[in-house]
N, C-alpha and C positions, 0 to 999 in steps of 0.2 A: 427874412429870417438870418440872425447872424450866425457863425460858426458855433458860438458858445451854447445857443439853443438847441442848434442842430445836435451837437454833441450830448446834451442834457436827455432829449427825445430819443436819442439812440441809445444810451445808456437804460432808460426806463424801459425801453422796448426788449432789450436782452435780459433785463432782470424779469420782468413778466413772462417772457417766454418760457423760463425754468421755473416758474411758480406753479405747481400742481394745482388746478383747479378742483374743488370737492367733488368726488365722484358719487353717482347715485348706484343703488343697487340695480343689476341689470340680470336677466334671463334670456337665454336663446331656447325656443321650444320647437321641437318637430315631432312628428309620429309617423308609424306606418313605414317603416324602413325595410322594405323586403327585397329590394334589389341593389347590388352594389353599384352598378353602372346606370347612366340616364335610360329611362324609357323613350321610345322613339315613336310615341303615338301622337305626337303633336309636333308642328314645325320646330326645328332646333333641339327638340328633345326636352325632358324636364326630371328635375331629381339628379341623383348621382353624387356619390361621397366627394368626388372631386370640387363640386361646386360648394357643397355643405362645408368641407374643410377651408375653403377659401372665406366663405363668410364667418365662419368661427374664428379663424385667426386674426381677421380685420377688427372684429369686435373685443377679441381679446386682448391685442396690442393696444387698445385705448383703455381697457378695464381689465386687469389681470385678474381681479375677482369675480369675471363674469361666470355664472353657472349655466352649464348646458345640459338640457333635460330631454330624454327621449320618452314619450308619452305610453309607449307599448307598441306591440306586433313588428318584431324583426324577425320572426320565424316563421317558415312556411308562407302561405297565402298567395303566391304567384309561382309561375314557373320556376323562376330563379331560387326562389324560396326553397321549392321542393327539392331543388339540386343540392344546395349547400346546407340546407336545414339550419340556417341561422350561424354556422361555423364562421363563414367569411365575412358575415355582417358583424360579429362581434370583434373580428380582428380590425375591420374599418372603423368601427365606432370607437375602439381603443385609441386609434390614430387622430381621431377628431379632436380631442377626446370627449366622449360623454361623461359627465360628472354623476347624474341621477338617472334611474330608469325606473319607470312603472310596468307592470306586467299588462300585456294584452292577452286575450284568449289564446291567441295563435302561438303563443309561446309553448304552449302544452301540447302542439299538435304533434310532435314526435315522443312523447312520453316524458314522465317526470324525471328519469334518471338522465335522459339526454339533455333537458332543460337545465339541471343541475350541474352538468359538465360545462355548458355554456356560462353559467353564472360565475363557477370558479376562474373562467378565463378571462370574464370581463373586468376592467380595471374601476369602473364605475360603481356606485352604490345602488343595489336592488333594495326595495323595500315593498310591504304590502300592509294595508290596513285591514283588509277583509278576507283574504285569502290564508285559510287555516289549516292545521293539521287536525287529526282527529281528538288529540288532546285541547285543543282551543288556543295554541300558540301558533304565531305565524309560520307560514311555511319556511323550510329550509333554515330555521333559526333567524330568519331576517328581522331587522327593525319593524315596528310597527308604524312608525313615523319618523322623519327628519327633522331635525332644527338646526337651522344655519343663522349665524349671525354675518350679516353682509352690511358693509360700512354703517355699523351701529344701529341696524334695523334687526329684529328677531322675526325669522321666517320659520313658520310651520308648514311641512309638507305631508299632505294625507294622500294615499295611493290606492285607488277602488278600481277594480276589475268585475265586470258583468258579462253576461251570457257564457257562462263557462260551460252551458250545456252545449254549445257549438264546437268545442273542441273533445279530445278524447277524455274518457272519464277514468278516474284513478280514485280510489278509495283515501288514499293519502292526501287529497287535496280537497277540500271543502270550501264552498264559497259563503261567507256570512252575509245576512242580509244587510244591503248597504246601509239603510237607515240606523238598523241595529248596532252596526260597527262604528258609525259615526258618532251616534249619541252616546254610546259606551265609551267612546274615546274622549269626547268633549267633557263627559262627567269625570273623567280621571283626570283631565287637563284644567279643571275649573279653577284652581289656584294660581294659573300660570297666565301671563299676558304677552301676546305677540302682535307685533305691527302688521304682519301679514300672515293670512291663512290660506294657503293655496291648494287647491284640490287637483290632483293629476287622475283622471278618469277615463276608463273606457267604458262610456255609456251613451245612449243616444240623447238628443237635445232635450226630450221631454223630461227625462230622469235627472237630467243635470238641473233643469229649471226647478223642479220639485226639490231637490236636494238644496239649492240655495235658499228658496223660499223657506224651507224647514230649519235651516241652519243659518241664522243670519250673520254667524262668527266669519263664515266664509269670505273671503275678500277677491278670490280669482279662481276661476276654473280653467283648466287646461285639459282637453278632451281629445277623443279620437276624430279621426276625420270624418266628416259629414258629407263630404263630396270628393270624388276622387282627383277632381281638376281644380276645385275652388277652396279658397279660404273662407271661413264663415266666422263673425264676430257677433254673438248676441248679448242681451243685457237683460238682467233680472234686476231691476232698479238701477244701483250704481255698480253692481258686480259683473263684470265681464265674463262671457263663456266662449273661450277662443279654440276654434278647431282648424288647424291648418290643412292644407290638402294632402291627399294619399300619395304614398310612396314617395316621400321625403320631397313633394313638388314644391312646397313653401316653409319658411321659418317664420316664426313670430319673434321679434325682439321686444322685450319688455323693459321698461325702465320705470322706478318706483321713486317718487318724490316723497318728502316728509308728510305730506298731506294731500288728500284727494285721489282719484282714480289714476290707476298707473297708465302710462302712455304706451300704447301698442303700435310697432310698426310691422308690416308685414312685407317680407322679401321673397318674391318669387323665384326659386331655383330655376330659372330659365336659361335661353341662350345668351341673355346679357349678363350674366354673371360669369366672372373669371373662373378659371379652374386650377387648382393647386398642381402643378406639374408632376410631382410624384404619385400622388392619388390619381391622376389622369393617365399615368403610365400602367398602373395597377389595373384601372378600369378597362383600359385596351386589351392588356394581356388577357384578362379575366373573359371579356366578352369573345376573344378569339378561341379561347379554349371551349366556351361554352357552344360556339357556333359549330366547332368541330365534332364536339360530342353529339350535339342534337341532329347534325344533318345525316346520320346514318339513315339510308333508305330500308325500310322493311317490308313494303309490299306496295299494292295500288288499291287505292279506295275509289270504288266507281260512282258514289254518291256523296254529297257533302252531308255534313253531321250538324244539325242545328243545336244550340244549347238549351234555348227556352222551352223546346217541346218535351223535354224530360221532366220540366216542373209542373206541367198541366196534365201529362199523360203519358201514354206509351211514345218511346223515342227510338229513332233509329240507333243514336249513339247508346242509349241504355240496353238496347237489344244486342249491340256488338258487344259491349263490355261484359255484360251478365253471361253471353255464350263463351266468351273467352274463359270467364271463371270457372263455370260450370264444366267446359271441357277440360280445363287443365287439372282440376281437382276431381273430376269424374264424380260429381254430387249430383243428388236428384235435382236441387233446385239452388240458383244462385241469385242476390238480390244486391242493389245498390241504391242509396237515397238518391234521387234525380237532382237534388242540390249539389251533390258531390261531383257531378259532372260540370266543369267550370266554363269551358270555352267551345265554340263552335269551330269545326275544320272544315277546309275546302276539300272536294273530290282531287283525284290525281296521285301522285307520289306521297305514300304514307310514310312518314319518317319518324323517328325516336320523339322529335319537337312535337309532332301532331299528338303523339300518344300522351306525351306529358302535359301537353296544353287541355288534353281532356281530364286528365287525371294529375293535377299539379301537386297534390298533397303528398302522393307516395304513401297512401295508406297500407298497412300489412292485409293480405287476405287470412282469414282464419276459416276453419270448418268445424262445424258442429252438428250435433244429431239432436233433434226435438220433435215433440208431438205435433201433429198438425193442427190442433186448437191452440197451441202455444204460438205457432207461427201466423196463425190468423190473428192472435189477438196482438201480436207485435205489429204486423202491418196495418192492422186497423187503429191503433194507437197513434201510429205517425200520421195515418190519413184523416183522422178525427182531432187532431191536435189544434190549438189555437192557431198556428201557423203551419197547415197542412203540409205534409212532405209525401210526394208520390214515390213510392218505391218501385224502381225498375227492376225486372225479374225475368228469369229464364227456368223452363221446367215447370212452370205453373202458370194460371190465369186467375184474374179476380176482376169483380165489378164493383164500382162504387157508385151508388146511387144517392147524388147529393140532395135529391127531394127530401129523403127521410134519414140521411146520413147512414144508410145501411151498407154495408161491404159484404159481398157474397164471394164464395171461393168454390167454383164449381169443381175444382180437380184436386181439392185437398180433403182428405178423411182424417176426423178428429183424433183418433187413437193411433193412426199410423204414423211411424218414426220416420223422419226424413232427414237425408244429409243436407245441408245448406251452407254453401260458400258466402261469405260476406266480409266487409272490410272491418277493420278492429274499431273503427269510429262507430259504425252501427252496432256491433259486438257489444260496445260499452252501454249502449241505450237498452239492452235486453233485460228485462225483469222478470224472465219466465224460466224454469229449469231446462238446462241443456247439458249435453255432454260435449265437451271440447275435444275434438279430434286433432285438430291442428291448432294450437296456440299461437298467439303473435310472436312467441320468442322462439319458436320452433324453426329450424333451418328451411323446412318447406313452405313457411309462410313469407310468400314472395310480395314484394310492392306491387300494387294494382296495375301500374303502368307497365312493369314488367310481365306481367301475366297477358296483357293486351299485346305487348311487343312479341311475345312467342306465337301468341295466336295467329297474328297477321304473318309473321315469317313462315309459319308453317302453311297457311292457306295462300299467301301471296296476294291473290285476288279476292277484295272484300266488298261485298253487296248486301249490307243488312236490310232487310225488309220488316214492314210492320206486320204483325201477325197475330192482331187481336188478344195480346196478352193482357192487357189493361183496358177495360172499358168504363168510361165515365159518363153517367147521365147527368147532365146538368138540369139547375132547377128551372121551372118554367119562366 
C-alpha cells in the first residue's frame, strides 16, 4: 500500500472516530439499597455504593442521557438501615446520582414525617401511581406517573407499591388496589401513545405476571428482589420482569432499540467490579464508625437465640425481649410479633450489635390499656390470618389448637383491663378500643433495641428459658 492510500485511510479513521454513533435509550436499574458499604456474607463481598458509583459513571460516560432508577426499599430492612434510617442512603444515592425513585414499603418504617424529610433531601424524582392520601391524590403531592423522552422515544413510568400492611400504618397513607389504579391510569391516558410503558413495582412475581397479562400496554416490569443473592428475569410473552438481587447486589443495564424486546445485561456488584475511590473512602469511614458503635458490650448471654423458633412457637428470643419490655414499662403484659425478631445470635458477650441484630427496625415501644377480650381478639386475628403470625408474650399464656383453629387464653379475663407494652408496628394493627398511656411520640417511647439494651445491662448475665407461655397443638 502506497503512502497516499495510507494517508487517506488514516484521515478516514480520524474522521469516523469523532462521529458520534446514534445512541439508544438506556436505563440502569437496582433495588433494595439498605446498606452503604458492601455486605461480607459472600467471598469478596457484594453491593456497596462504591461499586454502584463506578458502574453508573462508566455507563453515563458513554451515554449522558442514561436514566438511573431505584426500585424501592432504601430505608430500614437490615441492621445498618435501622441505624441510619435511610438518611445516609439518601446522601449516597444523591452522589450516584439516582434519577427516579419508586417506593418500597420499608420507606415507611420510621413514619410518614421521617420519609418526607428524606424525600426533601433527595435529588432524584419520587413518584407513585397507587399510594394516595385520603382525598385520593398521590402522597406528598407527588406525580402519579413520569413521562420521559429519551433519544426520540416516549417512556411512561408507572410506580406501584404492595404489602403496605407490613410497615407502620398511618391514616395519611392509603394503598389503592393495584389493578384499579393501573386501569384508571390507562383510561386517563387513552389518547396518548408511548414507545415504552415501564412498571416499577414492589410486588411478588405472581402479581407482576397477573399485571402484565391484564394490561398488554406494559412493555417492561422492574420489580423488587425475589432473591437476596440472585437476579431473576421472567417473561410473560415478550414482556420481561426483571428482579435484581437484594441489597444492591446487582444492576440491570437495559438498552432499548427501535423495535423488539429490550436488551438486558445483568452486572453483579461483586469483587470483580472496581470501586469509586471517593465513595470507597466514605464506605470505609462509615464501617469503622458503625463497628465502634455496635461493639459496646452490654452483658453475657448464656444461650444462643434462634430466629425461626419465634415464627412457629414460643422462643427464647421472644421471651427475652418481651420480658425486657414488661420490666421496663412495668406493664401487666408485653407482646411482639415473632416475625419482628429478625436474626439469630450466638451465646457469649452480648453487644449492642446483637441487640440490634435481633431488633433491626428500631420500632418505638408504646403502652396501652385494653380489655382482656380485645387483647384476645387481636392475638387471635394475628394467629388466624392468611399468613399466621405468632405473638411472643410476657405476663400471659395462650394455646392455639390448629386442629380446629381455636385460641384459648387461660390467664386472661374478658372484662379486666390490662396494661400492654407493644411496638408501634403492632399498635398500628389494632382495630379494638384502647387507652394510649405512652404514645409513639412520647419521650418515654424508647426504641425496642434500647429497651433490650437496658435490660441486659441491668441483669448482666442473661439466660432466657421456655416457660410454656405459648402452646401450639398441630394438626394430626
